[in-house]
C-alpha positions as CSV (number, residue, x, y, z in Angstrom):
1,M,0.3,0.2,-0.2
2,K,3.1,2.3,0.9
3,G,4.8,1.7,-2.6
4,F,0.9,2.5,-4.2
5,L,1.1,5.9,-2.6
6,E,4.4,6.8,-3.1
7,K,3.8,5.8,-7.1
8,A,0.8,7.7,-7.0
9,G,2.2,10.5,-5.2
10,T,4.2,11.1,-9.0
11,S,1.1,10.7,-11.1
12,R,-1.5,13.5,-11.5
13,A,-3.6,10.4,-13.2
14,A,-2.8,7.9,-10.5
15,L,-4.0,10.2,-8.1
16,L,-7.4,11.3,-9.9
17,M,-8.0,7.5,-10.1
18,L,-7.1,7.2,-6.4
19,A,-9.5,10.0,-5.7
20,V,-12.2,7.8,-7.3
21,A,-11.2,4.6,-5.6
22,L,-11.1,6.5,-1.8
23,T,-14.9,8.0,-2.4
24,L,-16.9,4.8,-3.2
25,L,-14.8,3.2,-0.4
26,I,-15.5,6.1,2.1
27,D,-19.0,6.2,1.1
28,F,-19.4,2.0,0.9
29,S,-17.8,1.8,4.6
30,G,-20.1,4.1,6.7
31,I,-17.7,6.1,8.4
32,S,-18.3,9.4,6.7
33,W,-22.4,8.6,7.8
34,R,-22.5,11.1,11.0
35,L,-20.6,14.1,9.5
36,E,-22.9,13.2,6.3
37,Q,-26.1,13.9,8.4
38,M,-24.6,17.2,9.9
39,V,-24.0,18.2,6.8
40,T,-27.4,17.6,5.4
41,D,-29.2,18.9,9.0
42,T,-27.6,22.2,8.0
43,V,-28.5,22.7,4.7
44,S,-32.2,21.5,5.9
45,S,-32.0,23.8,8.8
46,M,-31.1,26.6,6.0
47,I,-34.3,25.7,4.3
48,R,-37.9,27.7,5.1
49,P,-40.6,25.5,3.5
50,V,-43.7,27.6,3.2
51,P,-46.7,25.5,4.2
52,A,-49.1,24.5,2.7
53,G,-52.6,26.6,2.9
54,D,-54.9,23.2,3.3
55,I,-53.4,21.9,6.3
56,A,-53.7,22.7,10.4
57,I,-53.2,20.6,13.3
58,V,-56.6,19.8,15.6
59,A,-53.8,19.5,19.2
60,I,-54.8,17.8,22.2
61,D,-53.1,20.6,24.2
62,E,-53.2,21.4,28.1
63,K,-56.3,23.6,27.7
64,S,-58.2,21.1,26.3
65,L,-56.7,18.1,29.2
66,R,-58.0,20.5,31.6
67,K,-61.3,20.8,30.0
68,Y,-62.5,17.7,29.8
69,G,-60.2,15.4,32.3
70,R,-57.3,13.1,32.1
71,W,-56.4,11.6,29.1
72,P,-57.3,9.1,27.5
73,W,-61.2,10.5,26.8
74,S,-64.3,8.5,26.0
75,R,-65.0,8.7,22.1
76,R,-68.1,10.4,22.6
77,L,-65.9,13.7,22.3
78,H,-63.6,12.5,19.1
79,A,-67.4,11.7,17.4
80,R,-68.2,15.3,18.6
81,L,-64.9,16.5,17.0
82,L,-65.6,14.7,13.6
83,D,-69.9,15.9,13.7
84,R,-68.1,19.8,13.9
85,L,-65.6,19.1,11.4
86,K,-68.0,17.4,8.7
87,Q,-70.6,20.7,9.9
88,A,-67.3,22.8,8.7
89,K,-66.7,20.8,5.5
90,S,-63.5,20.0,6.6
91,G,-60.9,18.1,4.0
92,P,-59.6,14.5,5.4
93,V,-59.3,14.1,9.2
94,V,-56.2,12.1,10.3
95,F,-56.1,10.6,13.9
96,D,-52.6,10.4,15.3
97,V,-54.4,8.5,18.1
98,L,-54.6,4.7,18.5
99,F,-58.3,3.5,18.8
100,A,-57.2,-0.5,18.6
101,D,-59.5,-1.7,21.5
102,A,-63.1,-1.6,22.6
103,N,-64.0,1.0,25.2
104,G,-66.3,-1.6,27.8
105,N,-67.0,1.2,29.8
106,D,-68.6,3.4,27.0
107,P,-69.8,1.3,24.5
108,A,-72.3,3.6,23.4
109,G,-69.5,6.4,23.2
110,D,-67.4,3.8,20.9
111,G,-70.9,3.5,18.7
112,M,-71.1,7.3,18.5
113,F,-68.0,7.0,16.8
114,A,-68.1,4.8,14.8
115,T,-71.3,6.5,13.4
116,A,-69.5,10.0,13.4
117,V,-66.7,8.4,11.4
118,A,-68.9,6.6,8.4
119,A,-70.5,10.1,8.4
120,H,-67.6,12.5,8.0
121,G,-66.4,10.0,5.2
122,K,-63.2,10.7,4.9
123,V,-61.0,9.7,8.2
124,V,-58.1,8.3,8.6
125,L,-57.2,6.1,11.6
126,A,-53.7,5.3,13.0
127,M,-52.5,1.7,13.1
128,T,-48.7,0.8,15.0
129,S,-46.6,-2.1,15.6
130,D,-46.1,-4.4,18.7
131,E,-42.9,-6.4,19.4
132,D,-42.8,-9.1,21.4
133,P,-39.8,-9.0,23.6
134,G,-39.7,-13.0,24.3
135,D,-39.2,-13.4,20.8
136,G,-39.2,-10.6,18.5
137,E,-42.4,-11.4,16.7
138,V,-43.6,-8.0,15.4
139,T,-47.7,-7.7,15.5
140,E,-49.4,-4.9,13.6
141,V,-51.8,-2.8,15.9
142,L,-55.1,-2.2,14.2
143,P,-57.7,0.2,14.9
144,Y,-60.5,-1.6,16.2
145,E,-62.7,-3.5,13.8
146,V,-65.9,-1.6,14.3
147,F,-63.8,1.7,13.8
148,S,-61.7,0.2,10.8
149,D,-64.7,-1.1,9.0
150,V,-65.8,2.7,8.6
151,A,-62.3,4.0,8.1
152,A,-62.0,6.0,5.0
153,A,-57.8,4.7,5.1
154,I,-56.1,3.4,7.5
155,G,-52.3,4.9,8.3
156,H,-49.1,4.3,9.9
157,T,-47.5,6.2,12.6
158,D,-43.9,5.1,12.3
159,M,-41.3,7.2,12.7
160,A,-37.8,7.3,10.4
161,V,-35.9,8.1,13.4
162,D,-32.2,7.4,12.4
163,R,-29.4,6.1,14.6
164,D,-28.1,9.5,16.1
165,G,-32.0,10.0,17.3
166,V,-33.4,12.7,14.6
167,V,-36.1,11.8,11.9
168,R,-35.3,13.3,8.7
169,G,-38.0,12.2,7.0
170,A,-40.4,9.4,6.6
171,Y,-41.2,5.6,5.5
172,L,-43.8,6.1,3.5
173,L,-44.7,2.4,3.6
174,A,-44.5,-0.4,6.6
175,G,-46.2,-3.1,8.0
176,A,-45.4,-6.2,9.4
177,G,-44.3,-9.0,6.8
178,A,-44.3,-6.6,4.1
179,P,-44.9,-2.5,3.6
180,R,-48.6,-2.2,2.7
181,W,-49.5,0.6,4.6
182,P,-49.0,4.1,4.1
183,V,-48.1,6.6,6.4
184,L,-51.2,8.4,7.6
185,A,-49.8,11.8,5.7
186,L,-49.8,9.5,2.5
187,A,-53.1,8.2,3.2
188,A,-54.5,11.7,3.8
189,L,-53.3,12.5,0.2
190,Y,-54.9,9.3,-1.4
191,L,-58.3,11.0,-0.1
192,S,-57.6,14.2,-1.3
193,Q,-59.4,15.3,-4.4
194,K,-56.6,17.9,-5.4
195,Y,-54.0,15.3,-5.5
196,R,-53.1,11.9,-7.5
197,V,-50.3,9.8,-6.5
198,M,-49.3,8.0,-9.6
199,E,-46.5,6.4,-8.3
200,V,-44.9,6.3,-4.4
201,P,-41.4,8.3,-4.5
202,G,-38.8,7.0,-1.8
203,E,-35.3,5.2,-1.2
204,T,-36.8,1.5,-1.4
205,F,-34.9,-0.9,0.1
206,D,-34.0,-4.9,0.0
207,S,-37.1,-6.2,-1.2
208,R,-36.5,-10.3,-0.5
209,P,-39.5,-11.4,1.7
210,P,-38.4,-12.2,5.5
211,A,-37.9,-14.9,7.8
212,H,-41.1,-14.8,9.2
213,K,-44.7,-12.0,9.0
214,G,-43.5,-11.1,12.2
215,H,-41.0,-9.1,11.1
216,W,-41.7,-5.0,10.3
217,V,-40.6,-3.7,7.1
218,R,-40.2,-0.2,5.8
219,S,-40.0,1.1,2.3
220,N,-40.0,4.3,0.3
221,K,-37.8,6.6,2.4
222,V,-38.3,10.1,1.9
223,L,-36.0,13.2,3.4
224,F,-37.6,16.3,3.5
225,P,-37.3,20.2,4.9
226,F,-39.3,20.9,8.1
227,V,-42.0,23.5,8.4
228,Q,-40.4,25.4,12.1
229,G,-41.0,27.7,14.3
230,P,-43.8,31.5,14.0
231,G,-45.9,31.0,10.3
232,G,-46.2,27.3,10.8
233,F,-49.2,25.3,10.1
234,P,-52.1,26.4,12.1
235,V,-52.7,25.3,15.5
236,Y,-56.1,24.5,16.7
237,S,-57.4,23.5,20.2
238,F,-59.6,20.4,20.3
239,A,-61.1,21.9,22.9
240,D,-61.8,25.1,20.9
241,V,-63.2,23.1,17.7
242,V,-65.5,20.5,20.0
243,E,-67.4,23.9,21.7
244,G,-67.2,25.9,18.6
245,S,-65.2,28.7,19.1
246,I,-63.4,27.8,15.9
247,E,-65.3,29.4,12.7
248,G,-66.2,26.9,10.3
249,K,-64.7,28.4,7.4
250,K,-61.0,28.2,8.8
251,L,-61.3,24.6,8.7
252,A,-63.6,24.1,5.6
253,G,-61.2,22.0,2.5
254,K,-58.2,21.4,5.0
255,T,-56.9,18.4,6.2
256,L,-56.8,18.2,9.6
257,F,-54.5,16.5,11.7
258,V,-55.8,15.0,15.2
259,G,-52.7,14.8,17.5
260,I,-51.1,15.7,21.3
261,T,-49.4,18.0,21.7
262,A,-49.5,18.5,25.8
263,A,-45.9,18.2,27.2
264,A,-47.2,16.1,30.4
265,I,-48.4,13.2,27.6
266,R,-47.0,13.8,24.4
267,R,-44.0,12.0,22.6
268,T,-41.6,13.8,21.0
269,F,-38.3,13.5,18.4
270,S,-35.6,15.4,17.6
271,T,-35.3,17.3,14.2
272,P,-33.0,18.5,12.2
273,D,-32.8,22.2,13.0
274,M,-32.4,21.7,17.0
275,A,-33.3,25.6,17.6
276,A,-36.8,24.9,17.0
277,G,-36.6,22.2,19.7
278,A,-38.2,18.5,19.2
279,M,-41.5,17.6,17.5
280,S,-45.0,16.1,18.6
281,G,-45.9,13.0,16.1
282,V,-48.6,14.8,15.1
283,E,-46.4,18.1,13.6
284,I,-43.8,15.4,12.2
285,H,-47.0,14.2,10.0
286,A,-48.0,17.2,9.0
287,N,-44.4,17.7,7.7
288,T,-44.7,14.9,6.1
289,L,-48.3,16.0,4.1
290,N,-46.4,19.6,2.7
291,A,-43.4,17.9,1.6
292,L,-45.8,15.4,-0.8
293,E,-48.1,18.3,-2.2
294,K,-45.2,20.4,-2.7
295,N,-43.0,18.1,-3.9
296,L,-40.3,18.8,-1.4
297,L,-39.0,14.9,-1.3
298,V,-35.4,14.2,-1.5
299,T,-34.5,10.7,-1.7
300,N,-30.9,9.5,-1.6
301,A,-29.3,7.9,-4.5
302,Q,-29.5,4.1,-4.6
303,G,-27.0,1.7,-7.2
304,L,-25.8,2.4,-9.9
305,L,-27.2,5.9,-9.9
306,R,-25.3,6.6,-6.4
307,V,-22.0,5.0,-8.1
308,A,-22.1,6.5,-11.2
309,G,-22.6,10.2,-9.5
310,L,-20.1,9.7,-7.0
311,I,-17.4,9.0,-10.0
312,L,-18.4,11.6,-11.5
313,L,-18.4,14.5,-9.0
314,S,-15.0,12.7,-7.9
315,V,-13.6,12.4,-11.6
316,V,-14.6,16.4,-12.0
317,A,-13.7,17.7,-8.4
318,G,-9.8,15.8,-8.9
319,L,-9.7,17.4,-12.3
320,V,-9.9,20.7,-11.1
321,L,-7.4,19.6,-7.9
322,L,-4.8,17.9,-9.8
323,F,-4.9,19.7,-13.3
324,S,-6.0,23.5,-12.1
325,R,-2.5,26.1,-12.8
326,S,-2.8,27.8,-9.4
327,Q,0.8,26.8,-7.6
328,C,-1.6,27.1,-4.2
329,I,-2.9,23.6,-3.6
330,L,-4.6,24.9,-0.7
331,C,-7.1,27.3,-3.0
332,R,-7.6,24.8,-5.7
333,L,-8.7,22.2,-3.4
334,V,-11.2,24.5,-1.5
335,A,-12.3,25.2,-5.3
336,A,-13.0,21.3,-6.2
337,M,-14.7,21.4,-2.7
338,I,-17.0,24.1,-3.9
339,I,-17.3,23.0,-7.5
340,V,-18.3,19.3,-6.3
341,T,-21.2,20.8,-3.6
342,V,-22.8,22.6,-6.3
343,L,-22.9,20.3,-8.5
344,S,-23.8,17.7,-5.7
345,L,-27.0,20.1,-5.7
346,I,-28.2,19.8,-9.1
347,P,-29.2,16.5,-8.7
348,V,-31.7,17.8,-6.1
349,L,-33.2,20.0,-7.8
350,A,-33.9,18.2,-11.0
351,L,-34.4,15.5,-9.7
352,G,-35.1,15.2,-6.0
353,V,-31.6,12.6,-5.6
354,L,-29.7,13.2,-2.7
355,L,-25.7,12.6,-3.7
356,P,-23.2,12.3,-0.6
357,V,-20.8,15.3,-0.4
358,V,-18.8,14.0,2.8
359,P,-16.8,11.3,0.7
360,L,-16.0,13.3,-1.9
361,W,-14.5,16.2,0.5
362,L,-12.9,13.6,2.4
363,S,-11.1,12.2,-0.5
364,L,-10.0,15.4,-1.6
365,A,-8.6,16.1,1.4
366,M,-6.2,12.5,1.1
367,V,-5.5,13.4,-2.2
368,T,-4.6,16.5,-1.4
369,Y,-2.4,15.6,1.2
370,L,-0.4,13.6,-1.0
371,L,-0.1,16.5,-3.2
372,M,1.4,18.7,-0.1
373,R,3.5,15.0,0.5
374,R,4.7,15.2,-3.2
375,R,5.5,19.6,-2.8
376,I,7.4,19.0,0.5
377,G,9.2,16.0,-0.8
378,S,10.2,18.1,-4.0
379,L,11.4,21.3,-2.2
380,Q,13.5,18.8,-0.1
381,K,14.7,16.9,-3.0
382,S,15.5,20.1,-4.9
383,S,17.5,21.5,-1.1
384,T,19.7,18.7,-1.2
385,R,20.2,18.4,-5.2
386,D,22.3,19.9,-7.9
387,A,19.8,21.6,-10.6
388,L,21.9,20.4,-13.3
389,T,23.2,16.8,-12.7
390,G,20.7,15.7,-10.5
391,L,23.4,14.9,-8.0
392,C,23.3,15.8,-4.4
393,N,24.7,19.1,-3.4
394,R,27.3,20.1,-0.9
395,R,24.9,20.6,1.7
396,A,23.6,16.7,1.4
397,F,27.1,15.5,0.8
398,D,28.2,17.1,4.2
399,E,25.7,15.7,6.2
400,H,26.6,12.1,4.6
401,F,30.0,13.0,5.3
402,R,29.4,13.6,9.1
403,N,27.4,10.3,8.8
404,M,29.9,8.0,7.4
405,W,32.4,9.7,9.8
406,R,31.1,8.5,12.3
407,L,30.0,5.4,11.3
408,N,33.6,4.2,10.3
409,G,35.2,5.8,13.4
410,R,33.4,3.4,15.1
411,H,33.8,0.3,13.1
412,Q,37.8,1.4,12.5
413,R,37.0,0.9,8.5
414,M,38.6,3.1,5.9
415,L,36.6,5.8,4.3
416,F,37.9,7.2,1.0
417,L,36.7,10.8,-0.7
418,M,37.5,11.4,-4.1
419,M,37.7,14.7,-5.6
420,I,37.5,15.0,-9.6
421,D,38.1,18.1,-11.5
422,V,37.1,18.3,-15.6
423,D,39.8,19.0,-17.4
424,H,40.0,22.2,-19.7
425,F,36.7,22.8,-19.4
426,K,36.9,25.9,-20.2
427,R,38.2,25.3,-23.5
428,F,35.4,23.0,-24.7
429,N,32.5,25.6,-23.0
430,D,34.3,28.2,-25.4
431,L,34.5,25.9,-28.2
432,M,31.1,23.8,-28.0
433,G,28.8,26.8,-25.9
434,H,27.6,26.5,-22.8
435,L,24.6,24.3,-23.8
436,K,27.3,21.6,-24.9
437,G,28.6,22.2,-21.7
438,D,25.9,21.0,-19.2
439,A,25.1,18.5,-21.2
440,A,28.6,17.4,-20.7
441,L,28.5,18.0,-17.3
442,K,25.5,16.1,-17.5
443,E,26.4,13.1,-18.6
444,I,29.5,13.1,-16.4
445,G,27.7,13.2,-13.8
446,R,25.4,10.5,-15.0
447,Y,28.1,8.2,-14.9
448,L,30.2,9.1,-11.6
449,A,26.2,8.4,-9.9
450,S,26.5,5.2,-11.2
451,K,30.0,4.5,-9.8
452,A,28.3,4.7,-5.8
453,R,27.3,1.5,-6.2
454,R,27.3,1.2,-2.0
455,A,24.8,2.4,0.5
456,G,27.7,4.7,1.4
457,D,29.1,6.0,-1.3
458,M,27.7,9.4,-2.5
459,A,28.3,11.4,-5.7
460,C,28.5,15.2,-5.5
461,R,28.6,18.2,-8.0
462,L,30.9,20.7,-6.0
463,G,30.4,23.6,-8.0
464,G,31.2,24.6,-11.4
465,E,33.3,21.7,-13.2
466,E,34.1,20.0,-10.2
467,F,32.8,16.8,-8.1
468,M,33.2,14.9,-4.9
469,L,32.5,10.4,-4.5
470,L,32.6,9.7,-1.2
471,L,33.4,5.6,-0.8
472,D,32.5,3.3,1.9
473,M,34.7,0.0,0.1
474,D,35.1,-3.6,1.0
475,K,38.3,-3.8,0.2
476,Q,40.7,-1.6,2.2
477,E,43.9,-1.5,0.3
478,L,45.2,1.3,-1.7
479,R,46.1,-0.7,-4.6
480,D,41.8,-1.5,-4.8
481,V,41.1,2.1,-4.4
482,E,44.1,3.3,-7.3
483,A,42.0,0.4,-9.5
484,Y,38.8,1.8,-8.8
485,A,40.1,5.5,-9.5
486,Q,41.3,4.2,-12.9
487,Q,38.9,2.7,-13.7
488,I,36.4,6.0,-12.9
489,V,39.0,8.3,-15.2
490,K,38.8,5.8,-18.0
491,G,35.2,5.8,-17.9
492,V,34.7,9.2,-18.2
493,R,37.3,9.2,-21.1
494,D,35.5,6.7,-23.2
495,L,32.2,8.5,-22.8
496,G,33.5,9.9,-25.9
497,I,32.5,13.6,-25.3
498,D,34.8,15.3,-28.2
499,C,35.2,19.0,-29.1
500,R,37.8,20.6,-31.6
501,D,39.0,23.9,-32.5
502,D,41.1,25.1,-36.0
503,R,44.3,22.7,-35.1
504,R,43.3,19.7,-33.4
505,K,40.5,17.3,-31.7
506,Y,40.3,17.2,-27.7
507,R,38.4,14.7,-25.5
508,L,37.3,15.7,-22.5
509,T,38.9,13.9,-19.6
510,V,39.0,14.1,-15.9
511,S,41.8,14.9,-12.7
512,L,40.9,12.8,-10.1
513,G,42.5,13.1,-6.4
514,C,41.8,10.2,-3.6
515,A,42.6,10.0,-0.1
516,G,41.9,7.5,2.5
517,M,41.4,7.7,6.2
518,V,40.3,5.9,9.4
519,P,38.3,8.4,11.1
520,G,39.5,8.9,14.7
521,P,39.5,11.2,17.8
522,G,43.4,12.3,16.1
523,H,41.7,13.2,12.6
524,T,38.6,15.5,11.3
525,R,37.2,15.6,7.9
526,N,38.8,18.8,7.0
527,E,41.9,16.3,7.0
528,L,40.7,14.0,4.4
529,F,38.9,16.9,2.4
530,D,42.7,18.9,2.2
531,M,44.8,15.4,1.4
532,A,42.2,14.8,-1.4
533,D,42.1,18.6,-2.8
534,K,46.1,18.2,-2.6
535,A,46.1,15.1,-4.3
536,L,43.5,16.6,-7.0
537,Y,46.4,19.3,-7.6
538,Q,49.3,16.9,-7.8
539,A,47.2,15.1,-10.5
540,K,46.6,18.3,-12.3
541,D,50.0,19.4,-12.1
542,A,51.2,16.0,-13.2
543,G,49.7,16.5,-16.7
544,R,46.3,15.7,-16.0
545,N,44.0,12.7,-17.1
546,Q,45.2,10.9,-14.1
547,V,44.9,9.8,-10.5
548,S,46.8,10.7,-7.3
549,C,46.1,9.1,-4.3
550,A,47.1,9.7,-0.5
551,C,46.9,8.1,2.6
552,S,47.1,8.8,6.6
553,E,49.5,7.1,8.3
554,D,47.0,4.4,9.6
555,L,46.3,3.2,6.7
556,V,46.1,-0.7,6.5
557,S,49.6,-1.8,7.5
558,D,50.5,-3.4,4.3
559,V,50.9,-0.1,2.3
560,K,54.5,0.9,2.8
561,A,55.3,4.5,3.9
562,D,57.5,5.4,1.4
563,S,53.7,4.7,-1.3
564,A,51.7,7.3,1.3
565,E,51.7,10.0,-1.6
566,R,52.1,9.0,-5.5
567,V,51.0,9.7,-8.8
568,V,49.8,6.8,-11.4
569,S,49.7,8.2,-14.8
570,S,46.9,7.2,-17.4
571,G,48.6,8.4,-20.4
572,L,48.2,11.4,-23.0
573,S,44.3,12.5,-23.6
574,E,45.1,13.5,-27.0
């Protein structure tokens, strides 16, 4: 993996592919889910949808509890409510109240309520689910048979609570064994004469049949912004409606949601806009209908559409990040994130399909890290490399020299330093031009780099036409070092870098001074450097194109004292 990342760091095409792969991997793993929800919630809380004018809430509030006493009430009160609403010519009436059992203490009240439901003709009753704590079996809790037989529709009250405890939308269909019951708001929409439901929208889930009928199945999940705060849906007290305190024209034609809002007995749910506080179930159902009527539904992209969308967005963002002309990597990152965020809004506005942007942001951040790492590595390399030849510069050479001096001193091994000077390079430059001179130095630099074969070896351009070669040789005898130096001089000559003037032809050669020393308390690196420098000048004074070697008194015992400094001629260059 590390090798792939290092390789990717050198290729923009590889980085682009890495950005796509990281986006898909992050999205598939789900590690960015919570951060994605935070982004979605922030955007959702900024959207303030206008409530539909045909939706209102009849609230079982504190005033109603004071009026009619402890909850639950006799069904006679609900029958009176329906009679009032029928007189006012209201639209569908949706009860977010469960009437699952007969009231044994007031059977006449049940009869009155059933009659009122049938008389109104557009009443939606609620159903829910009940899970057996023993075996996990889920059963449907439907309205009492007397009521369900006369109800216009039945809808489920299941809330789409995400794993972080926030309600961001609704499951339009749910049921035990199969999602056959519409949510209350969708059931009310079916009864409306102003809207026709051609197809149930939303995100579908695994369609395979469950292991048993007692499995609660949800489907067609949709997301939508919530109407919050002042200026929301009209709310009328249950008691005021029953007692006739509300004018009929305010109720005429409206879909009315009847539910509990009294703080003592209501159940509340967190929504994306936490500033507005938690919502009761009846308010969420009203918001669901509002989103259905105004087509404010958003569905998470699924399957191939999700994959294709993420690939397309990551490619676009990657192109901006990797191929932009701006030298500021962070500026390119910000531009790429803004562009990909704006582009992700297009499918939301056009198709109501939501693509996640956080996996894209995270993948872009990772690729940016690799770009920064490559930029820093390039700067570090350029600070230690000679721009012309690619060899290390004096700064890097000195640091390596120090490290090798300590290492060889610890193991009492000889360390050899070669100083190399290109012969008559000024003449070559004057005859061939500076471009040819630069090309010649590059070729010599490549050759010297090839001669630094061991881990402790290093070739360096000292400046101009001067080079250095630090050698940590396995063979410690002077004659072996001399032979290696002779190979270098011959190898440069064999490169065949020629020039000529009006009189004769010249071949580019080098002079080499070599020195060896065992690092220790009695010696310094400067001494070894001076020895190699003096040996180089002796080689140049002796006619160039040759080697001069010197060693300290600590050279291996088989080197004679009278050969501590000598010049080895290698012939003329012409």
